[in-house]
VOVEX-756552 format. One line per field, with one value per residue: residue number from 1; residue in three letters; z, x, y of N, C-alpha, C in turn. Coordinates in nm, 4 decimals. Atoms other than C-alpha are relative to their C-alpha. Layout:
residues N
tigu NUM, ...
tikol ALA, ...
n_zz Z, ...
n_xx X, ...
n_yy Y, ...
ca_zz Z, ...
ca_xx X, ...
ca_yy Y, ...
c_zz Z, ...
c_xx X, ...
c_yy Y, ...
***
This chain:
residues 114
tigu 1, 2, 3, 4, 5, 6, 7, 8, 9, 10, 11, 12, 13, 14, 15, 16, 17, 18, 19, 20, 21, 22, 23, 24, 25, 26, 27, 28, 29, 30, 31, 32, 33, 34, 35, 36, 37, 38, 39, 40, 41, 42, 43, 44, 45, 46, 47, 48, 49, 50, 51, 52, 53, 54, 55, 56, 57, 58, 59, 60, 61, 62, 63, 64, 65, 66, 67, 68, 69, 70, 71, 72, 73, 74, 75, 76, 77, 78, 79, 80, 81, 82, 83, 84, 85, 86, 87, 88, 89, 90, 91, 92, 93, 94, 95, 96, 97, 98, 99, 100, 101, 102, 103, 104, 105, 106, 107, 108, 109, 110, 111, 112, 113, 114
tikol UNK, UNK, UNK, UNK, UNK, UNK, UNK, UNK, UNK, UNK, UNK, UNK, UNK, UNK, UNK, UNK, UNK, UNK, UNK, UNK, UNK, UNK, UNK, UNK, UNK, UNK, UNK, UNK, UNK, UNK, UNK, UNK, UNK, UNK, UNK, UNK, UNK, UNK, UNK, UNK, UNK, UNK, UNK, UNK, UNK, UNK, UNK, UNK, UNK, UNK, UNK, UNK, UNK, UNK, UNK, UNK, UNK, UNK, UNK, UNK, UNK, UNK, UNK, UNK, UNK, UNK, UNK, UNK, UNK, UNK, UNK, UNK, UNK, UNK, UNK, UNK, UNK, UNK, UNK, UNK, UNK, UNK, UNK, UNK, UNK, UNK, UNK, UNK, UNK, UNK, UNK, UNK, UNK, UNK, UNK, UNK, UNK, UNK, UNK, UNK, UNK, UNK, UNK, UNK, UNK, UNK, UNK, UNK, UNK, UNK, UNK, UNK, UNK, UNK
n_zz 0.0838, 0.1309, 0.0734, 0.0463, 0.0720, 0.0915, 0.1296, -0.0092, -0.0389, 0.1163, 0.0875, -0.0650, -0.0276, 0.1199, -0.0319, 0.0433, -0.0947, -0.0439, -0.0974, -0.1237, -0.0665, -0.0473, -0.1199, -0.1069, -0.0391, -0.0689, -0.1375, -0.0878, -0.0729, -0.0894, -0.1170, -0.0782, -0.0738, -0.1073, -0.0948, -0.0739, -0.0907, -0.1099, -0.0816, -0.0381, -0.1152, 0.0337, 0.1341, 0.0276, 0.0703, 0.1368, 0.0713, 0.0211, 0.1121, 0.1229, 0.0272, 0.0475, 0.1353, 0.0896, 0.0170, 0.0859, 0.1361, 0.0472, 0.0314, 0.1232, 0.1085, 0.0256, 0.0760, 0.1340, 0.0728, 0.0495, 0.0964, 0.1182, 0.0630, 0.0357, -0.0726, 0.0046, -0.1230, -0.1119, -0.0178, -0.0632, -0.1394, -0.0670, -0.0229, -0.0843, -0.1348, -0.0767, -0.0243, -0.1103, -0.1229, -0.0331, -0.0485, -0.1389, -0.0819, -0.0022, -0.0901, -0.1365, -0.0309, -0.0214, -0.1294, -0.1050, -0.0069, -0.0617, -0.1428, -0.0733, -0.0474, 0.0999, 0.0096, 0.0619, 0.1431, 0.0644, 0.0943, -0.0547, -0.1424, -0.0314, -0.1251, 0.0151, -0.0941, -0.1286
n_xx 0.0464, 0.0371, -0.1200, -0.0743, 0.0879, 0.0824, 0.0225, 0.0987, 0.1303, 0.0554, 0.0563, 0.1170, 0.1044, 0.0204, -0.0379, -0.1349, -0.1077, -0.0517, 0.0953, -0.0127, -0.1271, 0.0076, 0.0842, -0.0816, -0.1013, 0.0683, 0.0298, -0.1152, 0.0094, 0.1169, -0.0418, -0.0922, 0.0821, 0.0664, -0.1046, -0.0336, 0.1111, -0.0035, -0.1193, -0.0070, 0.0798, 0.0626, 0.0582, 0.0754, 0.1242, -0.0356, -0.0387, 0.1237, 0.0715, -0.0735, 0.0271, 0.1384, 0.0022, -0.0647, 0.0921, 0.1118, -0.0540, -0.0173, 0.1336, 0.0435, -0.0833, 0.0420, 0.1250, -0.0353, -0.0668, 0.1040, 0.0846, -0.0713, -0.0783, 0.0824, -0.0389, 0.0956, 0.0799, -0.0931, -0.0638, 0.0982, 0.0129, -0.1266, -0.0091, 0.1088, -0.0087, -0.1015, 0.0519, 0.0961, -0.0782, -0.0578, 0.1107, 0.0279, -0.1101, 0.0135, 0.1120, -0.0486, -0.0914, 0.0824, 0.0654, -0.1000, -0.0363, 0.1124, 0.0088, -0.1008, 0.0478, -0.0125, -0.1344, -0.0914, 0.0310, -0.0419, -0.1103, -0.1282, -0.0084, -0.1168, 0.0253, 0.0543, 0.1099, -0.0383
n_yy 0.1088, -0.0550, -0.0388, 0.1172, 0.0936, -0.0800, 0.0657, 0.1080, -0.0558, -0.0706, 0.1029, 0.0596, -0.0994, -0.0821, -0.1379, -0.0338, 0.0283, -0.1305, -0.0522, 0.0764, -0.0296, -0.1397, 0.0003, 0.0576, -0.0986, -0.1098, 0.0406, -0.0211, -0.1275, 0.0052, 0.0776, -0.0829, -0.0959, 0.0742, 0.0374, -0.1223, -0.0265, 0.0964, -0.0234, -0.1409, -0.0388, -0.1273, -0.0115, 0.1220, -0.0329, -0.0386, 0.1217, 0.0761, -0.0633, 0.0312, 0.1409, 0.0071, -0.0574, 0.0964, 0.1124, -0.0426, -0.0096, 0.1382, 0.0522, -0.0667, 0.0523, 0.1382, -0.0056, -0.0498, 0.1089, 0.0908, -0.0708, -0.0474, 0.1060, 0.1164, 0.1208, 0.1102, 0.0092, 0.0148, -0.1304, -0.0892, 0.0430, -0.0312, -0.1445, -0.0498, 0.0576, -0.0730, -0.1356, 0.0122, 0.0187, -0.1309, -0.0823, 0.0401, -0.0527, -0.1457, -0.0327, 0.0222, -0.1106, -0.1198, 0.0188, -0.0174, -0.1417, -0.0718, 0.0326, -0.0753, -0.1307, -0.1061, -0.0590, 0.0959, 0.0074, -0.1240, 0.0150, -0.0402, 0.0266, 0.0828, 0.0727, 0.1340, 0.0209, 0.0602
ca_zz -0.5421, -0.8191, -0.9130, -0.9424, -1.0768, -1.3185, -1.6355, -1.5213, -1.3526, -1.6656, -1.8677, -1.6150, -1.5587, -1.9089, -1.7679, -1.8719, -1.7071, -1.6972, -1.5144, -1.2587, -1.1935, -1.1699, -0.9202, -0.7199, -0.7234, -0.6132, -0.3007, -0.1688, -0.0950, 0.0507, 0.2797, 0.3839, 0.4826, 0.6849, 0.8453, 0.9399, 1.0909, 1.2983, 1.4250, 1.4709, 1.8011, 1.6413, 1.3342, 1.3667, 1.2545, 0.9495, 0.8528, 0.9012, 0.6638, 0.4055, 0.4335, 0.3894, 0.0840, -0.0694, -0.0083, -0.1676, -0.4700, -0.4976, -0.4925, -0.7620, -0.9749, -0.9376, -1.0612, -1.3520, -1.4452, -1.4733, -1.6615, -1.9041, -1.9748, -2.0837, -1.8037, -1.8112, -1.5368, -1.3133, -1.3700, -1.2812, -0.9650, -0.8742, -0.9069, -0.7435, -0.4515, -0.3542, -0.3975, -0.1661, 0.0896, 0.0732, 0.1175, 0.4358, 0.5721, 0.4801, 0.6578, 0.9668, 0.9483, 0.9177, 1.2134, 1.4191, 1.3343, 1.4351, 1.7740, 1.8665, 2.0798, 1.8713, 1.9683, 1.8480, 1.5076, 1.4387, 1.1410, 1.2526, 1.6058, 1.7613, 2.0749, 2.1215, 2.2844, 2.6492
ca_xx 2.2354, 2.0955, 2.4436, 2.5986, 2.2954, 2.1694, 2.2141, 2.0371, 1.7641, 1.7189, 1.6589, 1.4144, 1.2234, 1.2362, 1.3945, 1.7121, 2.0319, 2.1530, 1.8365, 1.8760, 2.2442, 2.1808, 1.9020, 2.1358, 2.4078, 2.1553, 2.0887, 2.4424, 2.4066, 2.0606, 2.2075, 2.4791, 2.2153, 2.0281, 2.3509, 2.4383, 2.0934, 2.1340, 2.4776, 2.4092, 2.2953, 2.2006, 2.0038, 1.7909, 1.4682, 1.6385, 1.7933, 1.4547, 1.2972, 1.5705, 1.5185, 1.1427, 1.1970, 1.4379, 1.1886, 0.9054, 1.1258, 1.2032, 0.8318, 0.7500, 1.0426, 0.9260, 0.5780, 0.7288, 0.9494, 0.6430, 0.4452, 0.7186, 0.8966, 0.7782, 0.8555, 0.6994, 0.4595, 0.7484, 0.9170, 0.6007, 0.5603, 0.9292, 0.9125, 0.5726, 0.6292, 0.9529, 0.7809, 0.5023, 0.7604, 0.9324, 0.5926, 0.5266, 0.8698, 0.8101, 0.4738, 0.6392, 0.9113, 0.6495, 0.4594, 0.7765, 0.8656, 0.5179, 0.5467, 0.8509, 0.7874, 0.7447, 1.0846, 1.2560, 1.0835, 1.2148, 1.4464, 1.8061, 1.7333, 2.0459, 1.8857, 1.7951, 1.4752, 1.4946
ca_yy -1.9509, -1.7313, -1.6171, -1.9625, -2.1520, -1.8864, -2.0914, -2.4114, -2.2060, -1.9949, -2.3089, -2.4531, -2.1272, -1.9763, -1.6622, -1.4853, -1.6117, -1.2498, -1.1476, -1.4262, -1.3616, -0.9850, -1.0479, -1.2680, -1.0031, -0.7395, -0.9433, -0.8946, -0.5190, -0.5832, -0.8478, -0.6031, -0.3452, -0.6075, -0.7292, -0.3710, -0.3313, -0.6447, -0.5377, -0.1668, -0.0219, 0.3096, 0.4067, 0.0927, 0.2595, 0.4087, 0.0766, -0.0914, 0.1626, 0.1057, -0.2698, -0.2273, -0.0054, -0.2583, -0.5375, -0.3393, -0.2664, -0.6387, -0.7249, -0.4668, -0.5861, -0.9460, -0.8616, -0.6662, -0.9633, -1.1853, -0.9198, -0.8150, -1.1419, -1.4839, -1.7282, -2.0723, -2.1855, -2.2927, -1.9558, -1.7675, -1.9742, -1.9292, -1.5505, -1.4990, -1.7380, -1.5649, -1.2259, -1.3438, -1.4587, -1.1193, -0.9521, -1.1527, -1.0596, -0.6942, -0.6878, -0.8350, -0.5683, -0.2934, -0.4384, -0.4538, -0.0950, 0.0220, -0.1492, 0.0571, 0.3647, 0.6811, 0.8314, 0.5129, 0.5324, 0.8825, 0.9071, 0.9176, 0.8012, 0.6580, 0.5179, 0.1542, 0.0264, -0.0751
c_zz -0.1395, -0.0842, -0.0621, -0.0815, -0.1035, -0.1298, 0.0117, 0.0416, -0.1173, -0.0944, 0.0600, 0.0125, -0.1214, 0.0315, -0.0447, 0.1093, 0.0522, 0.1057, 0.1342, 0.0721, 0.0504, 0.1262, 0.1181, 0.0501, 0.0762, 0.1455, 0.0953, 0.0714, 0.0952, 0.1272, 0.0880, 0.0823, 0.1186, 0.1070, 0.0850, 0.1006, 0.1199, 0.0950, 0.0598, 0.1227, -0.0224, -0.1417, -0.0381, -0.0792, -0.1451, -0.0827, -0.0253, -0.1169, -0.1342, -0.0400, -0.0550, -0.1424, -0.1009, -0.0261, -0.0913, -0.1453, -0.0606, -0.0424, -0.1311, -0.1196, -0.0359, -0.0831, -0.1428, -0.0835, -0.0585, -0.1099, -0.1310, -0.0675, -0.0278, 0.0747, -0.0203, 0.1347, 0.1234, 0.0296, 0.0677, 0.1473, 0.0803, 0.0374, 0.0980, 0.1410, 0.0818, 0.0263, 0.1148, 0.1332, 0.0447, 0.0519, 0.1455, 0.0933, 0.0144, 0.0935, 0.1457, 0.0427, 0.0278, 0.1349, 0.1149, 0.0169, 0.0677, 0.1495, 0.0844, 0.0521, -0.1032, -0.0052, -0.0688, -0.1514, -0.0754, -0.0902, 0.0657, 0.1486, 0.0268, 0.1318, -0.0302, 0.1005, 0.1263, 0.0079
c_xx -0.0350, 0.1221, 0.0663, -0.0855, -0.0864, -0.0309, -0.0977, -0.1388, -0.0668, -0.0663, -0.1296, -0.1170, -0.0393, 0.0170, 0.1442, 0.1022, 0.0603, -0.0911, 0.0165, 0.1306, 0.0042, -0.0841, 0.0775, 0.1054, -0.0615, -0.0303, 0.1161, -0.0037, -0.1195, 0.0352, 0.0945, -0.0762, -0.0667, 0.0995, 0.0395, -0.1097, -0.0001, 0.1156, 0.0050, -0.0858, -0.0697, -0.0534, -0.0865, -0.1266, 0.0276, 0.0372, -0.1221, -0.0789, 0.0683, -0.0264, -0.1412, -0.0091, 0.0641, -0.0907, -0.1165, 0.0459, 0.0168, -0.1349, -0.0505, 0.0784, -0.0404, -0.1276, 0.0278, 0.0699, -0.1032, -0.0810, 0.0724, 0.0878, -0.0923, 0.0449, -0.1043, -0.0736, 0.0887, 0.0704, -0.0921, -0.0143, 0.1243, 0.0059, -0.1067, 0.0021, 0.1061, -0.0453, -0.1005, 0.0725, 0.0624, -0.1092, -0.0334, 0.1073, -0.0120, -0.1125, 0.0389, 0.0954, -0.0775, -0.0700, 0.0964, 0.0398, -0.1110, -0.0114, 0.1032, -0.0614, 0.0305, 0.1401, 0.1001, -0.0212, 0.0478, 0.1205, 0.1279, 0.0135, 0.1164, -0.0188, -0.0539, -0.1114, 0.0477, -0.0437
c_yy 0.0506, 0.0346, -0.1230, -0.0967, 0.0714, -0.0744, -0.1168, 0.0490, 0.0698, -0.0990, -0.0553, 0.0976, 0.0837, 0.1489, 0.0206, -0.0340, 0.1300, 0.0618, -0.0704, 0.0301, 0.1443, 0.0106, -0.0570, 0.0963, 0.1162, -0.0351, 0.0243, 0.1350, 0.0030, -0.0757, 0.0804, 0.1033, -0.0704, -0.0431, 0.1206, 0.0327, -0.0922, 0.0281, 0.1401, 0.0274, 0.1339, -0.0047, -0.1201, 0.0304, 0.0375, -0.1222, -0.0873, 0.0587, -0.0288, -0.1444, -0.0181, 0.0530, -0.0949, -0.1204, 0.0365, 0.0130, -0.1389, -0.0591, 0.0604, -0.0534, -0.1427, -0.0040, 0.0476, -0.1073, -0.0949, 0.0674, 0.0299, -0.1051, -0.1179, -0.1253, -0.1105, -0.0059, -0.0133, 0.1326, 0.1000, -0.0346, 0.0365, 0.1478, 0.0465, -0.0579, 0.0724, 0.1431, -0.0018, -0.0184, 0.1321, 0.0941, -0.0327, 0.0555, 0.1514, 0.0431, -0.0212, 0.1118, 0.1287, -0.0091, 0.0192, 0.1447, 0.0800, -0.0259, 0.0747, 0.1290, 0.1083, 0.0618, -0.0934, -0.0086, 0.1226, -0.0250, 0.0511, -0.0237, -0.0948, -0.0744, -0.1385, -0.0195, -0.0685, -0.1435
***
């Protein structure tokens, strides 16, 4: 959505269309990592950590966008609400990773939980 609606969103949010379309394009590799994690029977803990790191980077970038650019009130809400949603998802991912048995959380583990 960000890729195809960047120009109208940029106008409504007082954010750069290039920023919005770049953010949308950045989501494709992230989605591929998550898709690989969902389909993979091995390396699940590693993929979960990569997903968590990508989510944390997205949250930090979102805060920086608000701090370093001049979005209007709707733009601020748009950026911070999606960052809050990503934070909730990230906390759930961290909680899920912690619930796995210790051998399953090891980096490079190729076993799946029973």
